[in-house]
C-alpha positions in Angstrom: 0.0 0.0 -0.1 2.9 2.2 -0.6 1.9 5.6 -0.9 3.5 9.1 -2.3 2.9 12.1 0.4 1.7 14.0 -1.8 -1.8 11.3 -2.2 -1.0 11.9 1.7 -2.0 15.3 1.9 -5.8 14.4 0.1 -6.7 11.6 2.4 -9.6 12.6 4.9 -8.7 11.6 8.5 -11.4 8.6 8.7 -9.5 6.9 5.5 -5.9 7.8 6.8 -6.9 5.8 10.0 -8.5 3.0 8.0 -5.2 2.2 5.9 -2.8 3.1 8.5 -4.7 0.6 10.9 -4.4 -2.2 8.1 -0.4 -1.5 7.9 0.1 -1.7 11.1 -2.3 -5.2 11.2 -0.3 -6.2 8.4 3.1 -5.1 10.4 4.1 -1.9 8.3 4.6 0.5 11.4 6.4 3.0 9.4 3.7 3.2 6.3 1.3 3.2 9.3 3.4 6.0 11.2 3.4 8.0 7.3 -0.4 7.8 7.2 -1.4 9.3 10.3 2.0 11.7 10.8 -0.2 14.6 8.9 -3.7 14.3 11.4 -1.7 13.4 14.3 1.1 17.3 14.1 0.2 20.3 15.7 -2.0 21.5 18.4 -5.3 20.1 17.3 -6.1 16.5 18.2 -6.9 14.2 15.9 -8.5 11.7 18.1 -8.0 8.5 16.0 -4.6 9.2 14.2 -3.5 9.9 17.5 -4.7 7.4 19.4 -3.1 5.0 15.9 -0.2 6.6 16.2 0.1 5.8 20.1 -0.7 1.9 19.3 2.4 1.9 16.5 4.6 3.7 19.1 3.7 0.6 21.4 4.1 -1.9 18.6 7.7 -0.3 18.1 8.2 -0.6 21.5 8.6 2.9 22.2 6.2 2.7 25.4 7.5 6.6 26.2 6.2 7.9 23.0 3.2 5.6 23.5 2.7 7.1 26.8 3.2 10.9 25.8 0.9 10.4 22.6 -2.2 9.2 24.6 -2.3 11.3 27.0 -2.5 13.9 24.2 -5.4 12.1 23.2 -6.7 11.7 27.1 -6.0 15.6 27.6 -8.1 16.4 24.5 -11.1 13.9 24.7 -11.2 12.9 29.2 -14.1 11.8 28.5 -13.3 8.8 25.9 -13.6 5.7 27.5 -11.2 3.7 25.5 -8.6 5.7 26.0 -8.9 6.0 29.6 -8.3 2.1 29.3 -5.4 2.0 26.6 -3.6 4.8 28.8 -3.9 2.6 32.2 -2.4 -0.4 30.7 0.7 1.3 29.0 1.1 3.5 32.5 0.9 -0.4 33.7 3.4 -1.7 31.6 5.5 1.2 33.0 5.3 0.2 35.9 3.3 3.4 37.1 1.2 2.2 39.9 -1.1 5.2 40.9 -1.7 6.7 37.7 -2.0 3.4 36.3 -5.1 2.6 38.9 -6.6 6.2 38.6 -7.1 5.7 34.5 -7.8 2.3 34.9 -10.9 3.7 37.4 -12.0 6.6 35.2 -11.9 4.3 32.3 -14.3 1.5 34.3 -16.2 4.7 35.0 -16.4 6.2 31.2 -17.8 2.7 30.1 -14.6 1.3 28.8 -13.3 0.4 25.7 -16.0 2.0 22.9 -15.3 2.8 19.2 -11.6 3.3 19.1 -11.3 -0.4 20.3 -11.0 -1.8 17.1 -7.9 0.0 16.2 -6.1 -1.6 19.6 -3.9 -3.9 17.6 -3.6 -7.7 18.7 -1.4 -8.2 21.5 -1.8 -5.4 23.8 -2.5 -6.3 26.9 -5.6 -5.2 28.4 -5.7 -3.4 31.9 -6.5 -5.9 34.3 -3.3 -7.9 32.8 -1.0 -5.2 32.9 -1.8 -4.1 36.2 -1.4 -7.1 37.7 2.0 -7.5 36.1 3.2 -4.5 37.8 6.4 -6.0 39.4 
């Protein structure tokens, strides 16, 4: 699914997320990030592209970057249960007991996973597993 930067500029955020998710699922993390980058730049947070970028960063083993991107999602959309659940899992993976527990409770209060949950890659640990794995 190679595409040029000019073609990427004409994609809608929804189409970019759909195509990037397919690339990420196929193992092309770099291609996914290239498609998402134009929608995640700047101060304005486009939720789905930034959420998926966070998941791509996690797949790359960049937990620090993944947490930062997901925190930006949470700050812009604090009432999104999927974001709270994902951030809780990321904090738990980083060993941050306090933030993980807070975000886990918030995610539960907000109703847990929603529409963005389809963007969570296979193998991403749910909050419970990640929390109980904190050493």
